[in-house]
C-alpha positions, -999 to +999 in steps of 0.1 A: +614-560+340+621-525+352+651-506+339+672-482+359+708-471+367+728-464+398+757-441+406+746-414+381+743-439+353+776-458+358+758-490+369+730-506+349+705-520+374+675-537+358+651-553+384+621-575+382+589-555+379+573-573+409+586-589+441+615-576+461+631-544+448+663-529+461+663-494+477+693-473+485+706-496+513+730-517+491+744-486+475+752-471+509+766-504+521+789-507+491+802-472+498+811-483+534+833-513+523+870-502+524+880-523+493+910-515+473+919-523+436+926-560+432+909-571+464+882-597+466+847-590+481+819-615+491+783-605+493+754-626+507+719-619+494+731-600+464+698-597+446+700-581+412+735-569+420+732-534+432+757-536+461+786-555+444+782-536+411+783-502+429+814-513+447+831-526+415+822-493+397+837-473+426+869-494+431+885-501+398+900-536+397+880-549+427+866-584+422+835-598+437+812-629+443+776-625+451+756-654+465+718-652+460+692-679+465+668-667+437+681-679+403+660-652+386+678-625+406+712-641+398+704-639+361+695-603+363+726-595+383+748-612+357+731-593+329+735-560+349+772-567+353+777-573+316+757-542+307+778-522+331+811-535+318+821-550+351+837-583+343+853-589+377+820-596+394+802-629+394+769-642+409+761-676+422+727-691+428+729-708+462+715-708+497+740-690+518+734-715+546+751-743+526+774-724+503+812-727+508+837-703+493+866-712+471+896-692+482+897-663+507+882-628+506+895-594+517+860-580+525+825-593+530+791-575+531+754-580+533+720-563+536+704-592+554+667-598+561+663-578+592+625-572+596+610-588+627+574-585+636+549-571+612+525-581+584+540-607+561+542-600+524+521-622+501+551-622+476+575-650+486+606-633+472+599-601+490+592-618+522+624-639+520+645-608+513+630-587+541+623-610+570+646-635+586+640-663+611+655-661+645+693-668+643+695-659+606+716-629+612+742-648+633+743-675+606+749-650+578+777-633+599+793-666+605+791-676+569+806-642+557+834-643+583+845-679+576+863-672+543+876-638+553+914-633+555+929-621+588+919-584+593+894-587+565+864-565+570+827-575+573+801-548+567+764-548+572+734-525+568+708-534+594+679-519+613+689-501+645+669-527+665+691-554+650+724-540+663+726-561+695+721-593+675+747-582+649+773-574+677+767-608+692+772-624+658+805-604+652+818-616+686+809-652+680+826-651+646+858-636+659+853-601+644+860-571+665+870-534+663+833-527+654+824-493+639+788-481+638+776-453+615+740-440+619+719-433+588+696-405+599+665-401+577+665-364+585+684-341+608+671-345+644+654-378+638+665-412+652+684-435+629+662-464+617+692-480+598+729-482+606+760-493+589+782-517+609+818-528+601+841-552+620+874-569+611+883-605+615+907-610+644+906-573+654+903-563+690+899-525+688+872-506+708+837-501+697+833-468+678+803-447+668+813-428+637+799-395+624+766-404+607+750-395+574+718-374+571+699-388+541+672-362+534+665-325+538+636-304+526+647-306+489+653-343+487+686-361+493+712-341+512+744-331+493+764-356+514+739-384+505+740-374+468+778-376+468+775-412+478+744-423+458+752-404+426+789-396+426+802-429+442+820-412+471+830-437+499+817-435+534+840-433+564+870-450+548+850-470+523 
């Protein structure tokens, strides 16, 4: 195992030494979810818990359920939640394709497998976490939208190339009012990743929000540090 913390030490995040390891994507995603105290949040592909735990640490009283196919990751996530003192978050070992929620949710989120072509990883867990079969994104969006309450939000972090598929998935699942926030690796460079947020039953216009520049010459930008270390929300999150 490999120890570590997130949000400036507020979240304990121990990961497996090998296989898939989370980057900053779930932390950015959690900051984008507009959860409020007492609300219920669903995450698909929760891994060792980075996303839900960061959200629960930022929003006191928020409750969450993470669904993850790998039982080893689920055990790590549960241990991380306990070590972080976040009792309102639970993790379930299940395939999201067949899992059905008990009760409704105010928000849903995912960092889905979005890699397309490329060299496959020899590690099965890493390959499963990174690369999805055709139609997987639409299936995840449908599964996340199903238990959402009316006007509940659905947030994703995906590759820029996956935006058309995500928009189609939102539309097919009755989620509208889509907002896109670019994540620029450096000022002046094209965004490789974006944050997307839609609301169930909403019909508002598509919006491109002011983006976030992640790096400058010294490392993370001050704006990125505020999110990654200080737990500041992004664009209403």
